C-alpha positions in Angstrom: 13.2 38.6 45.1 10.7 36.4 43.3 7.8 35.4 45.5 5.6 32.4 44.7 2.0 31.8 45.4 1.2 30.8 48.9 0.3 27.2 49.5 -2.7 26.1 51.4 -2.6 24.9 55.0 -2.0 21.1 55.5 -4.1 18.8 57.6 -2.0 17.3 60.4 -2.5 14.6 63.0 0.2 14.5 65.7 0.8 11.5 68.0 2.1 12.9 71.3 4.1 11.6 74.1 2.6 9.3 76.7 4.9 10.9 79.2 4.3 14.6 78.5 1.1 16.5 77.7 -0.9 13.2 77.6 -4.1 15.0 78.5 -3.5 18.1 76.4 -1.3 17.3 73.4 0.7 20.1 71.9 -0.5 21.5 68.6 3.0 22.1 67.1 5.2 19.4 65.7 8.2 20.5 67.9 8.3 22.2 71.3 11.0 23.3 73.7 12.1 20.8 76.2 15.2 19.7 78.2 17.1 17.2 76.0 18.7 15.7 79.0 15.4 14.3 80.4 15.1 10.5 79.9 11.6 9.2 79.9 12.0 5.5 79.2 14.8 2.9 80.1 15.8 -0.5 78.7 18.2 -2.8 80.5 20.0 -5.7 78.8 21.6 -8.6 80.7 22.5 -8.6 84.4 25.7 -6.4 84.3 23.9 -3.1 84.6 24.1 -2.0 81.0 21.2 0.1 79.9 20.0 2.7 77.4 17.5 5.5 78.0 15.4 7.4 75.5 13.3 10.5 75.5 9.7 10.8 74.2 10.3 14.6 74.1 12.7 14.1 71.2 11.6 11.3 68.9 12.7 8.5 71.2 16.4 9.2 70.7 19.0 7.6 73.0 20.1 10.2 75.6 21.3 7.8 78.2 24.0 5.2 77.7 25.0 3.4 81.0 28.5 1.8 80.8 28.7 0.0 84.1 32.5 -0.6 83.8 33.5 3.0 84.1 34.2 4.9 87.3 31.3 6.9 88.7 31.9 10.6 89.1 30.3 13.2 91.3 28.6 14.8 88.3 27.9 11.4 86.7 26.9 8.9 89.5 24.8 6.8 87.0 27.9 6.1 84.8 26.0 7.6 81.8 28.4 8.4 79.0 25.8 10.3 77.0 26.5 13.6 78.9 25.6 17.2 78.4 27.6 17.5 75.2 26.0 14.4 73.6 22.4 15.0 74.7 21.3 17.9 72.5 18.6 17.1 70.0 21.1 17.7 67.2 23.3 14.9 68.6 22.1 12.0 70.9 21.8 8.5 69.5 19.5 8.8 66.5 18.8 8.3 62.9 18.7 11.1 60.3 18.6 11.3 56.5 19.1 13.9 53.7 19.7 13.8 50.0 22.1 15.3 47.5 19.4 16.7 45.2 18.3 19.0 48.0 21.9 20.0 48.7 21.8 17.8 51.8 19.8 20.5 53.5 16.4 18.8 53.5 17.1 16.8 56.6 14.3 14.9 58.4 15.7 14.0 61.9 14.4 11.7 64.6 14.9 14.2 67.5 13.4 17.4 66.1 14.2 20.8 64.6 16.8 22.4 66.8 19.1 21.6 69.8 16.3 22.2 72.3 13.2 21.9 70.1 12.2 18.2 70.0 9.4 16.2 68.4 7.1 14.6 70.9 6.1 10.9 70.4 4.6 7.9 72.1 6.8 5.2 73.7 5.2 1.9 74.5 7.0 -0.5 76.9 6.6 -4.3 76.2 7.1 -6.3 79.3 8.0 -10.0 79.7 7.5 -11.5 83.1 7.4 -8.1 84.6 10.7 -6.9 83.0 10.9 -4.4 80.2 12.1 -6.2 77.0 11.2 -3.8 74.2 10.5 -0.1 73.6 8.3 0.8 70.7 8.6 4.4 69.4 5.9 6.1 67.4 4.9 6.1 64.7 5.1 9.9 64.5 5.6 12.5 61.8 9.3 13.5 61.4 10.4 17.1 61.6 13.1 18.8 59.5 16.4 19.7 61.1 17.4 23.4 60.8 19.5 22.9 57.6 22.9 23.3 59.5 22.7 27.1 59.4 22.9 27.0 55.6 19.2 27.5 54.5 16.6 29.4 56.4 13.2 28.0 55.5 10.9 28.9 58.5 9.0 32.2 58.2 6.5 31.7 61.0 8.3 30.9 64.2 5.5 31.1 66.7 3.4 28.0 67.6 0.7 26.7 69.9 2.1 25.3 73.1 -0.7 22.9 73.7 -1.9 24.7 76.8 -3.8 27.5 75.1 -0.9 29.8 74.7 1.9 30.5 72.3 5.6 29.6 72.2 8.6 30.9 70.3 10.1 28.2 68.0 13.1 30.1 66.9 15.7 28.8 64.3 19.4 29.7 64.5 19.3 32.4 61.8 19.8 35.8 63.4 18.9 38.0 60.4 15.2 37.3 60.9 14.9 37.9 64.6 12.1 40.4 64.3 9.2 38.2 65.3 8.5 37.8 69.0 5.7 37.5 71.5 4.3 40.5 73.3 4.9 39.3 76.9 3.4 42.4 78.5 0.1 40.7 78.8 -0.7 39.2 82.2 -2.2 36.0 80.7 0.0 33.9 78.4 -3.1 33.1 76.4 -3.4 36.8 75.4 0.2 36.9 74.0 0.1 38.2 70.5 2.5 38.2 67.6 4.5 41.4 67.0 6.1 42.0 63.6 9.2 44.1 63.4 10.8 46.0 60.5 12.8 43.1 59.1 10.6 41.2 56.5 13.3 38.9 55.3 12.1 36.0 57.4 13.3 33.1 55.3 15.0 32.4 51.9 12.8 29.7 50.3 11.2 32.1 47.8 7.6 31.3 49.0 5.3 34.0 50.4 3.9 32.3 53.5 1.1 34.1 55.4 0.1 33.2 58.9 -2.1 30.5 57.6 1.1 28.5 57.0 2.2 27.4 60.4 5.5 26.4 61.8 4.3 22.8 61.7 3.6 23.2 58.0 7.1 24.5 57.4 9.0 22.0 59.6 6.7 18.9 59.4 7.5 16.4 56.7 5.6 13.7 54.8 7.8 11.0 56.4 6.8 8.9 59.4 9.2 7.3 61.9 8.7 4.0 63.6 11.3 2.3 65.7 12.0 -0.3 68.3 14.7 -1.1 70.9 14.8 -4.7 72.0 16.7 -6.6 74.7 17.8 -9.8 72.9 19.3 -11.6 75.9 17.3 -14.8 76.6 15.4 -14.5 73.3 15.5 -17.2 70.6 19.0 -17.5 69.3 20.4 -15.8 72.4 19.2 -18.1 75.2 22.7 -18.8 76.4 24.1 -15.4 75.7 25.9 -13.4 78.4 26.7 -9.7 78.4 24.2 -7.3 76.8 22.6 -7.1 73.3 20.1 -4.5 72.2 18.7 -4.6 68.7 17.5 -1.3 67.2 15.2 -1.4 64.2 13.6 1.6 62.5 11.7 2.7 59.4 11.3 6.1 57.7 8.0 5.8 55.8 7.1 8.0 52.9 3.3 7.3 53.4 2.0 10.9 52.9 1.9 13.0 49.8 4.7 15.5 49.2 4.0 18.6 51.3 4.9 22.2 51.9 8.2 21.2 53.5 9.5 19.9 50.1 8.2 23.0 48.2 10.5 25.1 50.4 13.5 23.3 49.0 12.6 23.8 45.4 13.4 27.4 44.4 15.6 29.0 47.1 19.4 29.7 47.2 21.8 28.5 49.9 23.0 31.3 52.2 26.1 33.2 51.2 27.8 32.3 54.5 27.1 28.6 54.3 30.2 26.3 54.6 29.0 24.3 51.6 27.5 25.4 48.2 27.2 29.0 49.3 25.0 31.0 46.9 24.0 28.0 44.8 20.4 26.8 44.1 19.0 24.6 46.8 17.8 22.0 44.3 20.3 20.1 42.2 18.4 18.7 39.2 21.6 17.1 37.8 21.3 14.5 40.6 17.8 13.5 39.6 17.4 9.8 38.7 15.7 7.6 36.1 14.3 4.8 38.3 13.6 2.5 35.3 17.2 2.6 34.0 19.1 3.2 37.3 21.8 0.8 38.5 19.1 -0.1 41.0 16.0 -0.2 38.8 12.4 -0.5 40.0 10.2 -2.9 38.0 8.2 -0.9 35.5 5.0 -2.4 36.8 5.2 -0.2 39.9 5.8 3.1 38.1 2.9 5.2 36.8 5.2 6.4 34.0 8.0 4.2 32.7 9.9 7.3 31.8 9.6 9.0 35.2 12.5 11.0 36.4 12.8 12.0 40.1 12.2 15.6 41.0 11.9 17.8 44.1 9.3 15.5 45.7 11.7 12.5 45.7 15.0 11.9 47.5 17.9 11.3 45.1 21.4 10.3 46.4 19.8 9.7 49.8 22.2 9.6 52.7 21.1 7.7 55.8 23.0 7.8 59.2 22.6 6.3 62.6 25.0 7.3 65.3 25.6 7.1 69.0 27.5 9.9 70.9 29.3 10.1 74.2 31.1 12.7 76.3 34.8 11.9 76.4 35.0 13.3 79.9 33.1 10.2 81.1 34.7 7.5 79.0 37.6 7.6 76.6 38.5 4.0 75.6 42.0 3.7 74.3 41.4 1.4 71.3 39.1 0.6 68.5 39.0 -2.9 67.0 37.8 -3.4 63.4 37.6 -6.6 61.4 39.5 -7.1 58.1 37.5 -9.5 56.0 40.4 -10.2 53.5 42.8 -11.3 56.2 40.1 -12.6 58.6 41.7 -10.7 61.4 40.9 -8.0 63.9 42.9 -4.8 63.6 43.6 -2.6 66.7 44.2 1.1 66.4 44.7 3.7 69.1 41.8 6.1 69.0 44.2 9.0 69.5 46.0 8.3 66.2 45.1 9.9 62.9 42.8 9.8 61.0 40.5 11.2 63.6 37.5 10.2 61.6 38.3 6.7 60.3 35.9 5.0 57.9 35.5 1.2 57.6 33.8 0.2 54.3 32.0 -3.0 53.6 30.9 -2.1 50.1 34.2 -1.1 48.4 36.7 -2.0 51.2 37.8 -4.9 53.3 36.1 -4.2 56.6 32.9 -5.5 58.2 30.6 -2.7 59.4 31.5 -3.3 63.0 33.8 -1.8 65.6 34.6 -2.4 69.2 35.7 0.3 71.6 37.7 -0.8 74.7 40.8 -0.1 76.7 41.7 -3.8 76.7 44.7 -4.6 74.4 43.3 -8.0 73.3 40.2 -8.3 71.3 39.2 -11.6 73.0 40.0 -10.5 76.6 37.7 -12.1 79.2 38.3 -9.2 81.6 37.5 -5.5 81.3 34.6 -4.2 79.2 33.8 -3.1 75.7 31.1 -1.5 73.6 30.5 -2.9 70.1 28.2 -1.6 67.3 27.3 -3.9 64.4 25.4 -3.6 61.1 24.7 -7.2 60.1 24.2 -8.3 56.5 20.6 -9.1 57.0 17.7 -9.0 54.5 16.6 -5.7 56.2 20.0 -4.1 55.6 20.6 -5.6 52.2 17.2 -4.6 50.8 16.5 -1.4 52.6 13.8 -0.1 50.3 10.4 -1.6 50.8 7.2 -0.9 48.7 4.0 -1.3 50.7 0.4 -1.2 49.9 -2.6 -1.1 52.2 -4.7 -4.2 51.8 -7.9 -4.5 53.9 -6.6 -1.7 56.2 -3.2 -3.4 56.8 0.1 -2.3 55.1 1.6 -5.3 53.3 5.1 -5.5 51.6 4.8 -5.6 47.8 8.5 -5.5 47.1 11.9 -5.3 48.8 14.7 -3.8 46.7 18.4 -3.1 47.1 19.4 0.5 46.2 22.4 1.0 48.4 25.5 2.1 46.5 27.7 3.0 49.5 27.9 1.7 53.0 30.3 2.1 55.9 31.0 2.3 59.6 32.7 5.4 60.9 33.9 6.9 64.2 35.0 10.4 65.0 36.5 10.4 68.5 36.8 14.2 68.5 33.6 15.2 66.9 33.5 18.0 69.4 37.2 19.1 69.9 39.1 19.1 73.2 39.0 22.4 75.0 40.5 23.8 78.2 37.6 22.5 80.2 36.5 19.4 78.3 37.8 16.3 76.5 35.1 16.8 73.8 32.6 14.3 72.3 32.8 11.2 70.2 30.5 10.1 67.5 30.3 6.6 66.2 27.9 4.7 63.9 27.0 3.9 60.4 26.1 5.6 57.1 24.8 4.4 53.8 23.7 6.0 50.6 20.6 5.0 48.6 20.1 5.8 44.9 16.6 7.2 45.3 13.4 7.0 47.3 10.2 7.7 45.4 7.2 9.9 46.4 3.8 8.3 46.5 2.5 10.0 43.3 5.2 8.3 41.2 3.9 4.8 42.1 0.8 2.8 41.1 -2.1 1.5 43.2 -1.4 3.3 46.4 2.1 1.9 46.9 4.3 3.7 49.3 8.1 3.4 49.8 9.9 2.9 53.1 13.6 3.0 54.1 14.5 0.6 56.9 17.6 -0.5 58.9 18.7 -2.6 61.9 21.7 -2.2 64.2 23.0 -4.0 67.3 24.5 -2.4 70.4 26.6 -5.0 72.3 28.3 -4.6 75.7 30.3 -6.9 78.0 33.9 -8.2 78.2 35.5 -8.2 74.7 35.1 -12.0 74.6 31.4 -11.7 75.4 31.1 -9.2 72.6 32.8 -11.6 70.2 30.6 -14.5 71.3 27.5 -12.4 70.8 28.6 -11.1 67.5 28.7 -14.7 66.3 25.2 -15.2 67.5 23.9 -12.1 65.8 25.4 -13.1 62.5 23.5 -16.4 62.6 20.3 -14.8 63.8 20.3 -12.0 61.2 21.8 -14.0 58.3 20.3 -13.7 54.9 
């Protein structure tokens, strides 16, 4: 096996949760925690609808209160984001990856593994004594574990923030030879024990102990996001029901780091479900930004002939999804809107395809769907949950170039690079079993031609990916009424 020169240790500043370890912040970018713990809540309207997020896992949604359902002994709060939905690899969150890195380089809002989350700050903005907005971060994004297809972590021990060490294990079993000596009485005296198995990862980089777990898992991307109750705000002063606007950014502010080097030379695992045994980096997907279908003005490039490489994201795929346990709520229907016929289309969620896709770029449908058990889309009884991606400036021109001027980041350009965009729902993302009705996933996905690393751009410009989505709850009619208000509010 070819081994490359070890890279130097990176400087790191971590913003930690205001709810956990506020006096003694953890040194590692991810730490073990219970993904079911909700640290912050936001209510919208007066019907009892609410979301909850966790500062232990990037501010992802791990509580979704649907007041219309029937409470159960194991779910008195009517929270449909149950034990199946609440793992850090699930929840309600954003994530992105890119084709050039075989879709394995995967910065994720929640963290690295199902129970290894990224700590962050959450600020609550109150209005007249009521929480109206939750501000998450900014914080450094961690990589997800590459879906069991590419082991890139060699050092799986980290500081726990309390003077001791903690195991930060990935899901790959063939390197399970590093562990803590727990025979010592004081956790601070625990030491690293190396076993016989030296094949600790497959990224082709020789990483000594000076390269930490945070260096391997941390990325140059920064997350910032908000959840905002829109009821009563400008444009929604007469709205009923519930409306929560979610906005987020993935900022490529820092220079390309060790995390990207790890996805440059290695080979995908032989037992991977996709691209087994192939190189992790696909140079055939690199882009020429100046001549792309979505070109960047030459004035912003250091080199007019620049071609993207391992430091950039090419064929970038961005997703935002909510998830819920079907044991707690299994609405009978989904409604989608056909733009060609100007009509709503109702389908039974149990019918195939089990993973329907509703396209707005090449198809007839708006990026919207409503889940309900009511047969009529405009019913003024019952309840429904609606998700909507409006055609706003933010969603149309999702790539922003920013430059720091007098200490403040200012937008220099806003560009459209999206070549595919759709809403999708998988009502059996986790299949039905003898003891469970499984889990549903529903949300949005779009693909961007490329996102450039800082070194490719002039004058300190940095690129940002951004998006906004709306979560709407109420009777189906209230959802439709609020949809009309959102379209006016967010219109280009």
